[in-house]
C-alpha positions, 0 to 999 in steps of 0.5 A, spaced: 782 947 822 779 951 815 780 948 808 782 956 807 788 955 810 790 949 805 795 949 800 801 945 797 807 950 798 810 945 803 809 938 799 815 935 799 817 938 806 818 933 812 817 935 819 818 934 826 814 937 832 815 935 839 809 935 844 804 935 839 798 932 841 795 938 844 796 945 844 800 949 840 804 944 838 797 940 835 796 947 831 802 948 828 803 940 826 796 941 824 798 947 819 803 944 816 800 938 814 795 943 811 800 947 807 802 939 804 808 937 809 809 929 811 808 930 819 812 926 825 809 928 831 811 927 839 809 926 845 810 922 852 804 918 852 802 913 846 795 914 848 795 922 846 799 920 840 794 916 837 788 921 840 792 926 836 794 921 829 787 921 829 784 927 830 789 929 824 787 924 820 780 926 820 781 933 819 784 930 811 792 929 813 794 922 810 802 924 811 802 924 818 806 919 824 806 919 831 811 916 835 812 917 843 817 921 845 820 924 852 824 929 849 829 929 855 830 921 853 836 921 850 834 914 847 828 917 844 831 923 841 834 918 837 829 914 836 824 919 834 829 921 829 830 915 826 823 913 825 823 920 822 827 918 817 825 911 816 818 913 814 820 919 810 828 919 809 829 926 810 828 932 815 826 939 813 823 943 818 824 942 826 819 945 831 822 945 838 816 945 841 816 941 847 816 945 854 815 944 861 813 949 868 813 945 873 813 950 879 809 956 880 810 962 886 815 966 887 823 965 884 826 965 890 822 959 893 824 956 887 827 948 889 834 946 885 832 940 883 825 944 880 830 949 876 834 944 874 828 940 871 826 947 867 832 947 863 834 939 862 827 940 858 826 947 856 833 948 855 837 942 854 834 937 851 831 941 845 839 944 844 840 936 844 835 933 839 836 939 835 844 937 835 841 930 832 837 933 827 842 938 824 846 933 820 841 930 816 838 938 815 845 939 811 846 933 808 839 934 804 842 942 803 838 945 808 832 946 813 828 950 818 828 950 826 823 953 830 823 954 837 817 955 842 820 961 847 814 965 850 813 972 852 815 971 859 823 971 857 822 978 855 817 980 861 817 976 868 810 974 869 809 973 877 809 966 879 813 963 873 819 968 873 823 961 873 820 958 867 821 966 864 828 965 864 829 958 862 825 961 855 829 967 855 835 962 855 831 959 849 832 967 845 839 966 846 840 958 844 836 961 837 841 967 836 847 962 838 845 956 833 843 961 827 850 964 827 852 956 827 847 954 822 847 959 817 853 956 812 849 950 812 842 953 810 839 952 815 835 958 819 833 958 826 828 962 828 823 963 834 816 964 836 814 968 844 807 967 845 803 970 850 798 967 854 795 961 850 789 958 853 792 950 854 793 946 859 800 948 862 797 956 862 791 954 867 796 954 872 795 962 871 789 962 875 786 955 877 788 957 884 784 963 884 777 964 887 774 966 881 778 964 875 774 968 871 775 973 874 783 971 874 783 971 866 779 977 865 786 980 869 791 976 865 787 979 859 787 985 860 795 985 861 795 983 854 796 987 848 790 984 844 786 984 851 785 977 850 788 970 851 790 966 845 787 960 843 792 955 840 791 956 833 792 964 834 799 963 837 805 967 833 805 963 827 812 961 825 809 960 818 814 965 815 820 961 818 819 954 814 816 957 808 821 955 801 819 963 799 822 967 805 829 970 804 834 966 806 837 972 810 832 971 816 836 968 821 834 968 828 828 973 829 823 971 834 816 973 832 812 975 839 
C-alpha cells in the first residue's frame, strides 16, 4: 500500500478482521494498520495467517497479530476474541469479512447441505462472533462493526443467487444489529462490493471456454465497466473513523 494512505487517526484502536489473509479482508486489515490501529487477522489455515503477517510486517506494520479461526467453529470464535484481548486489551473495530460460496448454478438445483453451509458461515457465524464482541465494545464505551455483504444482495447474478440470498440476510442483520447496538454507542454498517478479483470470484469465469471473454462480459455489466481489485472494494473507512458522525447507523456502501 502506498505510504500516502498512512495516517494515525486510528492510533490506540484495536481491530479484528475475519478471513483476512487474502483479497478484501487483507486489503482492509492493511488499511486499518496504516491508519494506526493494532490489527488481529484470522484465517482457517495457519500457513495463510503466517504468510499474511509477513506481508503486513514487510509493509511497515508492527502492531499486527494473527490467529487460526474458522468462524463456523464456536471454540475458534471464542479463542479469537480471547487472543485479541490478551494481546491488546480491548476491541474497537470488528470487520466480519468471512464468507463462502460453495456452489455455482441455478438456485433450484442447490442441495440442502450447501444451503445450510451458506447460511452457517455467511450469516450465523458472523452473527455469533458479533454477539461475542459486543459486550467488550460496550464495556469500552463503544465501537464499530462492519459486515461484508455483496452486490448480489441487491442483484441476483446467474449462478450465485443462493449466495446472494445469504448476503441479503446480512443487510437485514446489519439493520437489526444497528437498532440493538445504538444505545451501546456501537455503530453497525456494511459494504456491498461488486465483482472483485479474488479467489472466490474465479467461479464466475472458471468454467468458460475463454475466461478472458467471460471476465470482459462481467466487467461490461459493472457500473464502472471493470472488475475491481481488493483494494478497490467499497471502502468502509468512514464507518470506523472517529470523526464520522455517530448518527450514521445501518448504512451499506456499495
